[in-house]
Backbone bond lengths (Angstrom), bond angles and torsions (degrees), N, CA, C in turn:
res aa  C-N    CA-C-N  psi(-1)  N-CA   C-N-CA  omega(-1)  CA-C   N-CA-C  phi
1 X - - - 1.435 - - 1.506 110.00 -
2 X 1.242 119.93 137.96 1.401 124.44 176.22 1.575 109.21 -68.21
3 X 1.355 118.13 110.81 1.456 118.00 -178.57 1.429 112.73 -74.35
4 X 1.388 117.40 -10.25 1.442 119.26 178.19 1.565 110.27 -80.57
5 X 1.272 117.76 -13.09 1.459 122.81 178.32 1.469 115.10 120.93
6 X 1.342 117.91 -153.81 1.414 124.52 -174.28 1.490 114.19 -107.91
7 X 1.326 115.32 166.89 1.470 118.73 177.10 1.519 110.92 -64.84
8 X 1.317 116.98 153.28 1.458 120.08 -175.95 1.510 110.05 -64.09
9 X 1.335 119.02 -38.68 1.448 119.00 -174.60 1.511 110.88 -77.05
10 X 1.302 118.63 -47.03 1.454 122.50 -166.97 1.491 112.57 -67.11
11 X 1.332 117.43 -36.48 1.474 120.05 -174.63 1.548 109.84 -160.49
12 X 1.365 114.51 156.58 1.440 117.17 -175.82 1.482 115.16 -86.42
13 X 1.375 121.47 6.87 1.485 121.93 -171.83 1.513 109.36 -60.57
14 X 1.391 117.28 -57.59 1.438 116.70 -177.34 1.446 113.41 -67.46
15 X 1.415 117.74 -35.18 1.439 120.52 -178.84 1.534 109.38 -62.34
16 X 1.376 118.91 -41.12 1.397 121.38 -176.55 1.530 113.31 -75.20
17 X 1.398 114.80 -48.20 1.403 117.10 -176.03 1.506 112.31 -67.11
18 X 1.308 116.48 -36.30 1.447 120.46 -178.31 1.517 114.68 -87.61
19 X 1.376 115.44 -15.96 1.489 119.40 -175.06 1.465 113.78 -117.09
20 X 1.292 120.43 15.15 1.458 120.36 -178.43 1.513 109.43 -59.97
21 X 1.284 119.75 -46.07 1.520 123.11 -179.85 1.485 111.98 -55.46
22 X 1.362 112.24 -46.00 1.498 117.34 -178.52 1.544 110.41 -65.46
23 X 1.343 114.99 -43.07 1.478 119.02 -179.97 1.530 111.53 -61.62
24 X 1.356 114.63 -45.83 1.513 117.36 178.51 1.543 111.12 -58.10
25 X 1.385 113.21 -44.39 1.487 113.79 -177.70 1.526 111.43 -63.72
26 X 1.332 117.68 -37.48 1.460 122.79 -175.58 1.535 108.62 -76.71
27 X 1.286 118.52 -26.03 1.449 124.77 -175.54 1.491 111.42 -55.49
28 X 1.330 118.25 -47.76 1.449 125.03 -175.07 1.515 110.66 -57.55
29 X 1.368 116.11 -40.79 1.466 122.14 -179.25 1.525 113.67 -74.26
30 X 1.360 117.14 -24.60 1.483 120.68 -172.58 1.499 110.55 -111.30
31 X 1.290 120.06 -2.31 1.499 121.93 -170.61 1.522 108.58 -58.58
32 X 1.341 117.73 -48.47 1.495 120.34 -179.26 1.451 111.85 -59.72
33 X 1.350 116.72 -45.30 1.488 121.10 178.95 1.507 110.41 -60.79
34 X 1.312 116.13 -45.07 1.524 118.87 -171.82 1.511 111.29 -75.72
35 X 1.342 116.29 -18.51 1.446 117.27 -176.64 1.533 115.20 -57.99
36 X 1.338 114.65 -35.20 1.457 118.55 -177.96 1.548 111.10 -89.81
37 X 1.373 117.80 8.29 1.486 121.66 176.44 1.456 112.73 -116.35
38 X 1.277 118.03 17.33 1.463 121.19 -177.89 1.538 108.97 -84.12
39 X 1.284 115.11 144.65 1.498 121.85 176.66 1.579 107.49 -72.27
40 X 1.281 116.16 139.43 1.489 118.29 177.28 1.485 112.37 -86.99
41 X 1.297 116.43 126.87 1.423 121.06 -177.29 1.504 109.20 -78.32
42 X 1.359 118.06 139.45 1.442 122.25 178.88 1.548 106.39 -89.73
43 X 1.326 114.64 76.79 1.420 120.26 -176.74 1.581 113.41 -63.44
44 X 1.353 115.62 -20.94 1.431 121.26 -179.73 1.512 113.09 -79.88
45 X 1.389 117.97 0.52 1.446 119.15 178.35 1.508 111.44 -54.92
46 X 1.334 118.64 135.46 1.426 121.65 -179.04 1.569 114.43 -54.53
47 X 1.336 115.51 -35.28 1.434 116.74 -177.82 1.559 109.86 -68.23
48 X 1.268 116.87 -39.97 1.462 120.91 178.43 1.563 109.89 -68.83
49 X 1.371 117.57 -41.11 1.470 117.99 178.34 1.489 110.79 -62.77
50 X 1.297 117.25 -43.51 1.495 120.70 178.89 1.548 112.54 -62.35
51 X 1.323 114.29 -38.61 1.517 122.13 179.90 1.537 108.03 -62.90
52 X 1.312 113.69 -45.96 1.495 116.69 -174.88 1.502 109.72 -74.43
53 X 1.378 116.65 -37.67 1.489 117.42 179.40 1.437 114.76 -67.13
54 X 1.386 116.58 -29.14 1.475 119.71 177.91 1.546 110.76 -65.25
55 X 1.319 117.64 -24.20 1.446 122.23 -178.22 1.535 113.95 51.05
56 X 1.335 108.12 37.46 1.492 115.10 -177.70 1.538 109.59 -76.91
57 X 1.322 118.57 155.36 1.458 119.55 175.69 1.473 107.44 -71.18
58 X 1.382 116.92 126.09 1.492 118.28 -179.79 1.459 112.03 -63.47
59 X 1.370 117.71 148.76 1.392 122.38 -179.78 1.581 107.58 -60.37
60 X 1.350 115.17 135.60 1.439 119.16 -176.90 1.525 109.78 -94.97
61 X 1.278 112.87 136.64 1.513 120.94 174.72 1.533 109.65 -111.25
62 X 1.355 116.29 11.33 1.452 123.74 -177.37 1.471 111.09 110.72
63 X 1.388 115.55 147.93 1.453 117.21 -172.86 1.526 117.29 -55.07
64 X 1.286 119.65 -37.11 1.479 121.81 178.42 1.498 111.25 -66.48
65 X 1.357 115.67 -48.99 1.443 123.54 179.17 1.493 111.34 -60.30
66 X 1.396 116.33 -43.97 1.427 119.71 -177.19 1.514 109.32 -64.39
67 X 1.302 119.72 -38.00 1.474 122.28 -179.54 1.508 109.09 -62.29
68 X 1.296 116.16 -41.09 1.435 119.62 178.14 1.492 113.33 -65.15
69 X 1.326 117.35 -49.77 1.491 122.15 -175.42 1.504 109.05 -64.12
70 X 1.324 119.01 -29.02 1.465 120.10 -177.96 1.517 112.20 -63.93
71 X 1.296 116.29 -17.85 1.505 120.54 -176.79 1.523 112.18 -90.79
72 X 1.297 119.07 -10.99 1.435 122.54 -171.64 1.516 111.98 -69.89
73 X 1.345 113.36 144.56 1.502 122.48 -179.77 1.476 112.04 -98.42
74 X 1.335 118.93 20.16 1.421 125.41 173.73 1.477 114.28 -140.94
75 X 1.351 120.52 155.56 1.444 118.96 175.04 1.513 113.06 -60.82
76 X 1.307 114.37 148.81 1.499 119.53 -179.49 1.473 109.75 -106.69
77 X 1.377 117.34 121.99 1.463 122.98 173.18 1.575 105.50 -102.55
78 X 1.291 113.39 146.63 1.505 120.20 174.34 1.519 108.38 -159.63
79 X 1.380 113.35 162.73 1.461 117.05 177.54 1.499 108.41 -75.85
80 X 1.404 113.97 130.87 1.488 115.51 176.96 1.550 115.17 -95.28
81 X 1.331 112.03 11.40 1.426 120.24 174.43 1.517 108.77 -160.77
82 X 1.319 117.40 161.99 1.476 119.04 -177.85 1.525 107.89 -65.90
83 X 1.377 118.06 127.37 1.456 120.57 178.00 1.505 111.34 -57.40
84 X 1.287 115.27 147.34 1.459 124.23 178.14 1.574 112.19 -58.85
85 X 1.352 117.62 -35.96 1.380 120.76 -178.14 1.529 109.15 -66.13
86 X 1.322 117.95 -27.77 1.446 123.27 176.21 1.526 110.19 -77.63
87 X 1.268 117.19 -45.46 1.498 121.26 -179.22 1.545 108.34 -59.79
88 X 1.275 117.96 -29.93 1.507 122.04 -176.75 1.545 108.88 -69.75
89 X 1.298 117.76 -23.26 1.490 120.85 -176.08 1.569 112.36 -87.24
90 X 1.335 117.44 -13.15 1.472 119.66 -179.71 1.502 111.85 -65.70
91 X 1.352 119.13 -18.47 1.465 119.44 175.24 1.481 112.59 -67.08
92 X 1.392 116.83 -12.11 1.460 120.78 -177.74 1.548 112.22 -81.47
93 X 1.274 113.95 -10.94 1.472 118.13 179.55 1.548 109.78 165.64
94 X 1.356 117.35 -174.57 1.467 123.11 -178.41 1.544 108.70 -55.53
95 X 1.309 116.84 146.77 1.417 124.95 178.68 1.537 108.59 -67.89
96 X 1.320 120.04 118.88 1.493 121.19 -176.47 1.530 108.95 -80.67
97 X 1.336 115.29 157.71 1.442 118.31 171.31 1.555 113.21 -69.21
98 X 1.301 116.59 137.49 1.473 121.66 -176.24 1.526 108.02 -74.31
99 X 1.325 112.08 128.84 1.491 118.22 174.07 1.563 108.52 -107.00
100 X 1.268 115.89 125.38 1.527 119.37 -172.51 1.560 107.49 -118.65
101 X 1.308 115.69 143.37 1.456 121.23 172.60 1.515 110.07 -143.17
102 X 1.322 115.69 135.09 1.457 121.25 179.60 1.567 106.20 -108.34
103 X 1.305 119.91 122.27 1.439 123.19 178.42 1.424 112.07 -117.87
104 X 1.376 116.35 131.76 1.443 120.61 176.03 1.560 106.92 -166.84
105 X 1.307 114.83 170.77 1.481 120.47 175.60 1.512 108.98 -101.75
106 X 1.304 116.48 104.79 1.407 119.70 -176.22 1.554 114.92 -66.60
107 X 1.319 113.55 -17.49 1.489 118.36 177.72 1.548 111.04 -83.43
108 X 1.321 115.31 -19.32 1.455 122.14 -178.07 1.535 108.54 -143.32
109 X 1.331 117.43 67.39 1.470 122.65 -167.16 1.521 114.09 -74.17
110 X 1.336 117.36 64.21 1.454 122.57 -177.33 1.507 110.99 -115.23
111 X 1.315 119.84 6.68 1.419 124.62 173.31 1.480 110.89 -153.54
112 X 1.282 116.23 156.40 1.509 120.86 177.73 1.550 108.02 -150.04
113 X 1.265 114.23 163.84 1.473 123.59 172.33 1.502 110.15 -146.53
114 X 1.308 117.21 124.24 1.420 123.75 173.33 1.525 109.29 -104.09
115 X 1.292 116.57 115.15 1.470 122.92 -179.83 1.513 114.18 -109.28
116 X 1.281 116.58 125.73 1.505 120.38 -176.76 1.497 105.06 -125.21
117 X 1.346 111.86 123.42 1.494 121.44 -179.04 1.485 109.28 -104.51
118 X 1.306 117.45 120.67 1.491 124.92 -178.09 1.561 108.89 -113.81
119 X 1.245 119.47 26.73 1.476 119.95 175.92 1.532 108.02 93.99
120 X 1.347 114.18 -93.86 1.497 116.89 -173.94 1.503 109.87 -84.91
121 X 1.317 120.20 -8.65 1.458 123.50 179.81 1.510 107.59 -134.35
122 X 1.318 116.73 136.34 1.512 123.26 172.60 1.559 105.33 -120.73
123 X 1.266 114.13 129.18 1.479 122.36 179.75 1.520 109.05 -116.42
124 X 1.313 118.18 133.42 1.469 123.19 172.47 1.442 113.96 -124.40
125 X 1.295 120.68 147.65 1.423 125.49 170.89 1.529 106.81 -125.70
126 X 1.301 118.25 128.50 1.437 122.52 -176.97 1.554 110.98 -131.61
127 X 1.340 118.15 141.99 1.464 122.94 170.97 1.454 107.32 -127.00
128 X 1.357 116.31 150.26 1.457 119.45 -174.41 1.500 109.60 -154.43
129 X 1.325 117.32 126.56 1.459 120.51 176.15 1.528 114.49 -85.30
130 X 1.305 115.94 -9.86 1.448 120.97 -177.02 1.555 109.34 -75.70
131 X 1.317 118.58 145.85 1.412 119.82 172.92 1.469 113.24 -62.72
132 X 1.365 114.95 131.36 1.439 120.39 -172.32 1.564 110.70 -106.87
133 X 1.318 116.26 153.65 1.420 122.65 172.07 1.546 108.09 -76.51
134 X 1.328 118.16 147.79 1.491 122.13 175.51 1.468 107.88 -113.06
135 X 1.318 116.14 162.75 1.438 124.60 -178.18 1.558 107.78 -132.23
136 X 1.362 115.01 144.67 1.412 118.87 177.06 1.534 112.38 -57.34
137 X 1.332 118.87 131.35 1.458 120.27 -172.45 1.532 113.05 -64.13
138 X 1.380 118.46 -20.49 1.452 117.15 -178.76 1.506 111.42 -99.61
139 X 1.296 119.58 12.08 1.493 121.48 -175.62 1.530 111.84 -83.13
140 X 1.379 115.32 -44.34 1.441 115.54 -170.65 1.574 113.10 -115.50
141 X 1.355 122.01 -28.33 1.471 118.44 -172.67 1.510 113.97 -58.10
142 X 1.371 114.36 144.74 1.420 122.86 174.99 1.584 105.75 -98.95
143 X 1.336 115.34 -41.39 1.473 121.81 -178.10 1.525 106.48 -135.89
144 X 1.309 113.63 161.36 1.472 120.79 169.86 1.478 107.90 -128.88
145 X 1.360 114.91 171.57 1.493 116.43 -168.33 1.566 114.53 -86.86
146 X 1.352 115.05 7.65 1.456 119.82 175.99 1.594 109.16 -126.79
147 X 1.221 116.17 114.91 1.452 122.74 179.32 1.567 109.06 -66.26
148 X 1.304 116.78 142.02 1.430 120.68 -179.92 1.528 111.20 -55.32
149 X 1.380 113.55 126.29 1.484 116.24 178.99 1.512 110.94 89.81
150 X 1.311 119.20 -10.80 1.480 120.70 -177.65 1.509 111.79 -86.99
151 X 1.284 115.86 163.29 1.454 119.85 178.75 1.517 108.37 -75.12
152 X 1.316 120.79 142.95 1.489 121.99 178.91 1.480 113.25 -55.78
153 X 1.324 114.72 142.54 1.447 117.17 -178.40 1.543 108.44 -99.60
154 X 1.336 117.45 157.62 1.395 120.06 179.43 1.510 106.89 -80.96
155 X 1.383 115.25 165.06 1.440 119.10 177.92 1.572 111.61 91.36
156 X 1.313 115.15 173.59 1.411 117.77 -178.67 1.544 112.98 -68.37
157 X 1.362 112.79 155.01 1.457 119.66 175.05 1.532 110.52 -75.18
158 X 1.283 116.85 126.92 1.463 124.71 179.95 1.482 111.73 -102.59
159 X 1.302 118.92 128.85 1.412 125.86 169.77 1.471 114.21 -106.53
160 X 1.353 117.62 140.06 1.474 122.95 -174.40 1.513 107.59 -120.09
161 X 1.334 114.73 134.01 1.477 117.79 -178.59 1.601 107.50 -125.26
162 X 1.286 111.50 150.92 1.528 119.65 174.54 1.521 104.78 -88.73
163 X 1.359 112.99 106.64 1.454 121.05 -179.35 1.529 112.22 -54.98
164 X 1.250 116.52 -34.36 1.490 123.94 -177.13 1.561 110.85 -61.52
165 X 1.318 113.25 -36.67 1.459 117.99 -179.44 1.531 112.43 -70.70
166 X 1.343 116.33 -20.30 1.421 119.56 -176.24 1.615 109.40 -108.04
167 X 1.290 117.00 18.06 1.422 118.79 178.92 1.533 116.90 100.60
168 X 1.340 116.64 -3.20 1.421 118.09 -178.88 1.497 110.65 -77.87
169 X 1.328 120.02 166.35 1.461 123.28 -174.64 1.491 111.21 -82.12
170 X 1.343 118.23 -36.68 1.459 122.84 -178.96 1.488 114.80 -166.61
171 X 1.293 117.75 165.00 1.490 118.49 171.70 1.438 115.53 85.87
172 X 1.331 115.62 -168.72 1.442 122.90 -174.51 1.527 112.26 -134.88
173 X 1.263 113.08 161.97 1.495 120.85 179.63 1.522 109.71 -125.06
174 X 1.291 117.36 135.13 1.446 121.70 171.62 1.508 107.94 -123.32
175 X 1.371 113.33 144.13 1.471 118.65 -171.17 1.515 111.23 -150.66
176 X 1.346 115.20 141.41 1.435 119.68 169.76 1.505 107.82 -146.50
177 X 1.327 115.62 163.84 1.471 123.38 178.01 1.459 108.58 -131.67
178 X 1.377 113.46 133.15 1.465 118.78 172.14 1.524 110.33 -121.80
179 X 1.279 119.21 153.14 1.452 119.00 -178.65 1.617 106.30 -115.26
180 X 1.331 111.71 127.00 1.503 118.24 176.45 1.572 107.29 -138.31
181 X 1.302 115.79 137.98 1.414 123.59 178.05 1.534 110.34 65.33
182 X 1.384 117.82 20.15 1.393 124.75 -176.42 1.494 113.12 84.28
183 X 1.324 118.82 3.15 1.467 123.98 -174.20 1.533 110.03 -108.33
184 X 1.335 119.93 133.04 1.444 119.98 174.69 1.604 109.93 -80.38
185 X 1.323 114.43 131.44 1.544 117.83 176.67 1.536 104.64 -120.89
186 X 1.316 115.07 131.50 1.490 118.83 -176.46 1.509 107.07 -114.88
187 X 1.325 115.87 133.61 1.476 124.76 176.23 1.454 107.69 -108.38
188 X 1.305 119.11 128.70 1.449 122.83 176.83 1.489 110.90 -125.17
189 X 1.335 117.94 134.38 1.461 122.22 -179.86 1.546 104.91 -121.84
190 X 1.297 115.66 125.28 1.471 124.58 176.68 1.536 109.76 -111.66
191 X 1.327 114.73 126.12 1.453 119.65 -177.06 1.563 110.44 -117.87
192 X 1.340 117.05 140.76 1.405 120.52 172.28 1.578 111.26 -65.45
193 X 1.227 116.78 176.31 1.470 122.66 174.45 1.475 110.95 -60.86
194 X 1.346 114.97 -39.00 1.483 121.28 -179.07 1.539 109.82 -67.45
195 X 1.292 116.19 -31.38 1.484 118.31 -174.19 1.556 111.87 -110.67
196 X 1.325 117.15 20.72 1.475 118.70 -174.39 1.481 113.46 -62.93
197 X 1.356 117.10 -29.00 1.454 120.95 -179.93 1.539 108.78 -61.98
198 X 1.282 118.26 -32.23 1.517 120.76 179.43 1.516 110.64 -64.62
199 X 1.397 115.87 -39.68 1.440 116.74 179.04 1.508 112.28 -70.89
200 X 1.286 115.52 -17.58 1.592 118.74 171.46 1.439 111.69 -81.62
201 X 1.338 122.65 -14.59 1.435 124.25 -177.54 1.501 108.40 -78.84
202 X 1.296 116.83 68.92 1.510 119.82 -175.81 1.529 112.53 -63.46
203 X 1.332 118.37 -25.98 1.474 120.25 177.41 1.518 109.15 -60.90
204 X 1.357 114.95 -48.80 1.459 119.96 -177.85 1.573 109.67 -64.91
205 X 1.287 115.45 -47.04 1.431 119.70 -178.85 1.513 112.51 -60.29
206 X 1.305 116.63 -40.05 1.510 119.18 176.20 1.541 110.82 -68.74
207 X 1.332 114.87 -38.86 1.560 118.85 177.36 1.502 109.66 -59.62
208 X 1.395 116.36 -39.12 1.462 121.63 -176.04 1.612 112.06 -61.13
209 X 1.270 115.58 -18.73 1.449 119.81 -177.54 1.587 109.30 -62.24
210 X 1.330 115.16 -23.86 1.461 118.50 175.13 1.531 113.09 -63.54
211 X 1.288 118.24 -17.39 1.500 124.41 -178.37 1.526 111.27 -86.37
212 X 1.375 116.42 -7.89 1.474 119.78 176.07 1.536 110.34 -71.76
213 X 1.313 117.39 121.19 1.460 121.52 -178.91 1.522 109.67 -128.57
214 X 1.304 114.57 152.93 1.430 123.63 169.38 1.494 112.29 -67.49
215 X 1.330 118.67 118.40 1.478 118.90 -177.15 1.475 113.44 -116.95
216 X 1.353 116.36 -7.31 1.432 119.91 178.08 1.527 109.75 -162.66
217 X 1.289 116.88 138.91 1.509 119.23 177.91 1.553 105.89 -152.28
218 X 1.282 117.95 124.82 1.451 122.15 -178.94 1.557 107.95 -128.64
219 X 1.360 119.14 84.83 1.402 121.90 -179.78 1.478 110.30 -61.05
220 X 1.345 117.40 151.00 1.453 119.69 -179.81 1.499 110.15 -70.10
221 X 1.298 119.87 151.36 1.408 124.66 -177.96 1.499 109.96 -64.50
222 X 1.378 117.25 139.84 1.485 118.31 -179.16 1.502 114.01 -66.69
């Protein structure tokens, strides 16, 4: 796996981890302009209302991460269990300790990314209220989650990219986006060369989307 991160196109992991300082610097100059381009969160969604009404203690990702997430202006989705695509790689060797990082701009908390490194596989979940660029669906994908002639699969459509073709050192990337509460959330899976077959297992990656749960929601004061 490229320890420097992911390709710029295929996923935001390298872009965010390597470019946080640049983003923070540019934020001050563009904040006013971006303010009228933010996605409106559907805070009245029944799932959010039920979550808030339950007044349950939010899932903790650690004191530092929790402090960051509490500032966000959008609901936070994260995996509430180890994704199956990750579990499948543990046959390659001893289960590594999970390394987690939460990336966001605390001065403009309208996006976040939770990155979890499991050795041969890195999984990230990101949400963003800013208007995003889109790409033609046939420009980058190497695979899709439905084989030609096969019955459609349930769950989000997963696209797989060869990271080496986009400047990465090795391995593959799998990515999908779901929309909840009016907000797009993107899941990116990065696999080493040894685990590249797992990134090609789009059925499992799509199935793992069921593990995405709401872990924090702080509606604006009325």
